[in-house]
N, C-alpha and C positions, 0 to 999 in steps of 0.2 A: 577528454577522457567524460562519457558521458557526464553529465554531473544534478543530475533528479532533484534534488533540491534546492530549497532557491534563499540566497545564502546568509542575505541580514535577517530571517524567520533561524534559521540555524547559530549564527553570532549570539545572539539570543538565549535562546537553548542550552547550549553549550560552547561557551568564550573561549572556550581553549579547542574546539574544531579545524579543523585545518578546511577551510571554504571556498577551498577549489577543488577538491576531489573529496569522493565518495569509493571509497576503496575497501571492497568486501569480494572476498573467493569465490571464482569458479563451482557451479553445486553443478549444475544441468549445462548440456551443449544448447545453443537456441537451435528450438522445434523440435525441443523434448517434450511429447505431452502431459502434463502434469494437471488430473482430474481431484480434482475437489467436492463438494458435496455445497449442492446451495440451501443453509440448513431450515430456511421459508420462507414461506410468501412475505413478510416484510421483507426480506434478506435482497430477496430478485427486487422486490421493487423502492428500496433503496439505490439498489446500483444501477437500478433504469431511472432513478430521476438525477443519480449523482450522471449522469453522461447525458443526462438533458438539460440539467442545468448548473451543473458543474454541484465538484463538493460544497465550493462557502453558503451552500442555498440550503443544506439535506439539517437537516432541527439536529438535535444529540442525538435524539432513540436511531435517529439514519446515521447520522455519524458510530454510532456504536454495532452495527449492522459492518458497517462498511470497517470495522475494527478488526468485525469476530473472520469474518473473508478472510484480511488480508492478512490475521495470524493462524489460518486452516492453510493459509497461500504459505510463506513461512515454513508451515513443516513441510507441508508436500514437497517445496521446493528441497528444505535445508535436509530434511531427515528429520529436526528435532527444533 
């Protein structure tokens, strides 16, 4: 099964985690279109910078922009 997490990092954050799987319920079928609004020009720039340079290269403000996008995506996918 696909595991998108870094096992050593997740062990530090949650020592009780099962580092072999990331098992979440299925909310949408693959291929389903999910619409999310880009909130600002800063968020757009942060997305492009993360793609071009990697998430590690983002400033704290850039990471905050991506976190807001991830929160919006989670709501769009899970409905909550």
